[in-house]
C-alpha positions in Angstrom: 104.1 83.9 110.0 106.4 85.4 107.4 105.0 87.2 104.4 107.2 88.9 101.8 106.0 91.8 99.6 107.8 93.0 96.5 107.0 96.3 94.7 109.2 98.0 92.2 107.7 101.5 91.8 106.3 104.4 93.8 102.7 103.3 93.1 103.5 99.8 94.1 105.2 101.1 97.3 102.0 102.9 98.1 99.8 99.8 97.7 102.4 97.7 99.5 102.3 100.1 102.5 98.6 99.9 102.7 98.7 96.1 102.5 101.4 95.9 105.1 99.4 98.1 107.5 96.3 95.9 107.0 98.3 92.7 107.5 99.7 93.9 110.8 96.2 95.1 111.8 94.8 91.6 111.2 97.8 89.8 112.8 100.4 92.0 114.6 102.8 89.1 114.9 103.3 88.8 111.1 106.9 89.3 109.9 107.0 91.5 106.8 110.0 91.6 104.5 110.5 92.7 101.0 111.4 95.2 98.2 109.8 98.6 98.3 110.2 102.2 99.2 109.8 104.6 102.1 106.1 104.1 102.4 106.4 100.4 103.0 109.3 101.0 105.3 107.1 103.4 107.4 104.3 100.8 107.4 106.4 98.2 109.1 108.1 96.3 106.3 111.7 95.2 106.6 112.7 96.8 103.2 115.9 95.1 102.3 115.9 96.2 98.7 114.9 99.8 98.0 113.1 100.7 94.8 115.1 103.9 94.4 117.7 102.2 92.2 115.5 99.8 90.4 112.4 101.7 89.2 112.5 101.7 85.4 109.8 101.7 82.6 110.0 101.3 78.9 111.4 98.5 76.7 114.8 100.2 75.9 115.2 101.4 79.5 114.6 98.0 80.9 117.0 96.4 78.4 119.8 98.7 79.6 119.0 97.9 83.2 118.8 94.1 82.8 122.2 93.2 84.4 121.2 95.0 87.6 117.7 93.4 87.6 119.1 89.9 87.1 121.5 90.4 90.0 118.6 91.7 92.2 116.4 88.7 91.3 119.2 86.3 92.2 119.8 88.1 95.5 116.1 88.0 96.5 115.7 84.4 95.3 118.7 83.3 97.4 117.2 85.1 100.5 113.8 83.4 99.9 115.5 80.0 99.6 117.3 80.6 102.9 114.4 82.1 104.9 111.4 80.3 103.3 108.6 82.8 103.8 105.1 81.5 104.1 103.8 83.5 101.2 105.0 86.1 98.6 102.8 89.0 97.4 104.0 90.5 94.1 102.7 94.0 93.4 102.8 95.3 89.8 106.4 95.6 88.3 105.5 92.7 86.1 108.7 91.9 84.2 110.6 91.5 87.4 107.9 90.2 89.7 106.7 87.5 87.3 110.3 86.1 87.2 110.5 86.3 91.0 107.1 84.5 91.3 108.4 81.7 89.1 111.4 81.2 91.4 109.1 81.2 94.5 107.0 78.5 92.9 110.1 76.3 92.4 110.7 76.8 96.2 107.2 75.8 97.1 106.3 79.3 98.3 102.7 80.3 97.6 102.3 83.5 95.5 99.6 86.1 95.4 99.5 88.4 92.5 98.2 91.9 93.4 98.0 94.5 90.6 98.8 91.8 88.0 100.3 92.3 84.5 97.9 94.3 82.4 97.0 91.4 80.0 93.8 93.3 79.1 96.0 96.1 77.6 98.6 94.1 75.7 100.0 90.6 75.4 96.9 88.7 76.6 99.0 85.6 76.7 100.5 86.9 79.9 97.3 86.0 81.7 97.9 82.3 81.1 101.6 82.6 82.0 100.6 84.3 85.3 98.0 81.7 86.0 100.7 79.0 85.7 103.1 80.5 88.2 100.9 82.1 90.9 98.5 80.6 93.4 95.9 83.4 93.3 95.2 86.7 91.5 93.6 89.6 93.3 91.9 91.4 90.5 91.4 95.2 90.9 89.3 95.8 87.8 86.2 93.9 86.6 87.7 93.5 83.2 90.9 92.2 84.8 88.9 89.6 86.7 87.3 88.3 83.5 90.6 87.8 81.5 92.4 86.1 84.4 89.5 83.8 85.2 89.3 82.8 81.5 93.0 82.1 81.6 92.5 79.6 84.4 93.8 81.6 87.3 92.2 81.3 90.8 90.9 84.9 90.6 89.1 87.1 93.2 87.8 90.5 92.4 88.8 92.6 95.4 88.0 96.1 94.0 90.6 98.9 93.6 92.9 99.6 96.5 93.0 103.3 95.8 89.5 103.5 97.2 91.1 102.8 100.6 94.3 104.8 100.0 93.0 108.0 98.6 91.8 109.6 101.8 92.1 113.4 101.9 91.3 115.3 105.1 88.0 116.9 105.6 89.4 120.4 105.8 87.5 123.0 103.7 89.3 124.1 100.6 89.5 127.6 101.9 91.4 126.4 105.0 93.8 124.4 102.8 94.5 127.4 100.7 95.1 129.5 103.7 97.6 127.0 105.2 99.6 127.1 101.9 99.4 130.9 101.6 97.3 130.8 98.4 94.7 133.5 97.8 91.1 132.3 97.7 90.5 133.3 94.1 93.9 132.3 92.6 93.7 129.4 90.1 96.1 126.5 91.0 97.8 124.3 88.6 99.4 121.1 90.0 102.3 119.4 88.1 102.8 115.7 88.6 105.9 114.8 86.5 106.3 111.2 87.8 108.3 109.0 90.2 110.9 107.6 87.8 114.0 109.4 86.6 113.2 108.7 83.0 109.8 110.4 83.4 111.4 113.5 85.0 113.8 113.7 82.1 111.1 113.5 79.4 108.1 115.2 81.0 109.3 117.8 83.5 110.4 120.6 81.2 107.4 120.5 78.8 105.2 120.7 81.9 107.1 123.7 83.3 107.1 125.4 79.9 103.3 124.9 79.6 102.8 126.3 83.1 105.0 129.4 82.1 102.8 130.0 79.1 99.7 129.8 81.3 101.2 132.1 83.9 102.1 134.7 81.2 98.4 135.0 80.6 97.2 134.5 84.1 99.7 136.2 86.4 97.7 135.2 89.5 98.1 131.5 88.6 99.8 129.4 91.4 102.0 126.5 90.1 102.7 123.6 92.5 105.0 120.7 91.6 104.7 117.5 93.7 108.0 115.9 94.3 107.8 112.1 94.5 109.7 110.4 97.3 111.9 108.5 94.7 113.1 111.8 93.1 115.9 113.9 94.5 115.4 117.7 94.8 118.5 118.3 92.6 116.8 116.4 89.8 114.0 119.0 89.7 115.4 122.4 90.8 117.7 123.2 87.8 114.8 123.0 85.4 112.5 124.9 87.8 115.0 127.8 88.2 115.6 128.0 84.5 112.0 127.8 83.2 109.6 129.0 86.0 111.3 130.0 89.3 107.9 130.9 90.8 107.0 127.2 90.8 106.5 125.9 94.4 108.1 122.5 94.9 106.0 120.5 97.4 107.0 117.5 99.3 104.0 115.7 100.8 102.8 112.2 101.6 99.5 110.5 102.6 96.5 112.6 103.0 98.5 115.8 102.3 99.0 114.7 98.7 95.2 114.3 98.2 94.5 117.6 99.9 96.8 119.2 97.3 94.7 117.5 94.6 91.6 118.8 96.2 92.7 122.4 96.3 94.1 122.4 92.7 91.9 123.5 89.8 93.7 121.5 87.2 96.7 119.2 86.8 99.2 118.0 84.2 100.3 114.5 85.1 102.5 111.7 83.7 100.3 108.7 82.9 100.1 106.2 85.7 98.4 105.5 89.0 98.6 109.2 90.0 96.0 110.0 87.3 93.5 107.7 89.0 94.3 109.2 92.3 93.6 112.6 90.8 90.3 111.3 89.4 89.2 110.1 92.8 90.0 113.5 94.2 88.0 115.2 91.5 91.0 116.9 89.9 90.7 117.5 86.1 93.9 116.3 84.7 95.8 116.5 81.4 97.6 113.1 80.9 101.0 113.1 79.2 103.6 110.5 78.3 106.8 110.4 76.4 109.1 107.4 76.2 111.9 106.3 74.0 111.1 106.1 70.3 111.6 102.3 70.2 109.2 101.8 73.2 106.6 104.1 71.6 106.9 102.3 68.2 106.4 98.9 69.8 103.6 100.1 72.1 101.6 101.5 69.2 101.6 98.1 67.6 100.8 95.9 70.5 98.3 97.9 72.7 94.8 96.6 72.5 93.1 99.5 74.3 91.7 102.8 73.0 93.1 104.9 75.9 96.3 104.9 78.0 95.1 106.9 81.0 93.6 104.8 83.8 90.6 107.0 84.4 89.7 106.8 80.7 90.3 103.0 80.6 88.0 102.5 83.6 85.3 104.8 82.3 85.7 103.5 78.7 85.5 107.1 77.5 88.0 110.0 77.2 87.4 112.1 80.3 90.9 113.4 80.6 92.9 114.4 77.4 95.9 112.3 76.5 99.0 113.8 74.9 101.6 111.3 73.8 105.1 111.5 72.3 105.3 114.3 69.7 102.0 115.7 71.0 103.7 116.6 74.3 104.6 120.2 73.6 104.3 123.2 75.9 101.6 124.8 73.7 99.4 121.6 73.6 99.7 121.1 77.4 98.9 124.7 78.1 95.9 124.7 75.8 94.4 121.5 77.4 95.1 122.7 81.0 93.5 126.1 80.2 90.3 124.3 79.3 90.2 122.7 82.8 90.9 126.0 84.5 87.5 127.1 83.1 85.0 126.6 85.8 82.2 125.3 83.6 84.3 122.6 82.0 85.7 121.8 85.4 82.1 121.0 86.7 81.4 118.8 83.7 84.5 116.7 84.3 83.5 116.2 88.0 80.2 114.7 86.9 82.1 112.2 84.5 84.4 111.2 87.3 81.6 109.7 89.3 81.5 106.9 86.7 85.1 106.1 87.4 84.6 105.7 91.1 81.5 103.5 90.6 83.4 101.1 88.4 86.2 100.6 90.8 84.1 98.5 93.2 83.6 98.9 96.9 86.0 100.1 99.5 87.9 97.5 101.5 90.1 96.0 98.7 93.2 96.2 100.9 91.6 94.2 103.7 90.4 91.6 101.2 93.9 91.2 99.8 95.4 90.9 103.3 92.9 88.2 104.0 93.9 86.3 100.9 97.6 86.6 101.7 97.1 85.3 105.2 95.0 82.3 103.9 97.7 81.4 101.5 100.4 81.6 104.2 98.3 79.5 106.6 97.8 76.8 104.0 101.6 76.5 103.6 
């Protein structure tokens, strides 16, 4: 049995890796091929197209990258036509994966959409378009299930895969701090600037400048910066050395990432999946996002939701502060993070985060998605 998996971003690579591991657990003979990153590669996928060169976000950014994306789609389509996989699982990266799913349908290859286009957030018509080109939708949010079901898609609510992925170790916080050489009483701020080059360009320096402002008032503050696997060290170090040399650049994966989130007292993070990971780890987080002026202008006119941060969307209330575009200043970021470094506010946020976990469904989402993928492949 041949199942192809395509993911275009670091978060999709994470979900693709978890899915790959579960597919091989259910059937070790499955051949897995696709587009992804280092996590999918380590999980046993033959990653022929690496996401490092193709992860882009934002309307203007995508437009400038279109020629490369068209070439990539043509290359993957040709490979599918030649090898005829038994099923294709498309994970997020909607602009590209929707077009790839359409090509797969022409070839008679069943398609499972996992982490589908966010039609609940903007362009609700995308739900009907998705329903027309995929065989099944694995919905990860209850509200996503409703909109795709109404659009006519064969939809199954599987729950959110992060409930399976976010698995820190059971080491006590004191032990984790000791292993990292952090004093027991020192407050820890974790910076999560993103996994895309554009995010680093736009978010890194305001985050570091905010951390510098906080450290000027709290000299004992420890600042950690998590480096995504898709970002090279030389893309981070110049800004760190210039703004806050004391910042500790951390490379981690798997449970080590979630241990970092457990030991930190507060975080400043680029909006995305990482904010939901932080929520599941009980880490109060300031959500930030800056994109091109054109993308921001369009987004403000088409978004149909009150919040942009996933934890806030799931809870339907603002648990984490959100700072966007012109609001992303070192002073604003520092002020919001300082609130979370206060122990009383920290405990209040932890109570609110229980609602987020509850609304994400039951663990086992990845296993359910693997089962759906295998069923589709068997039908073919």
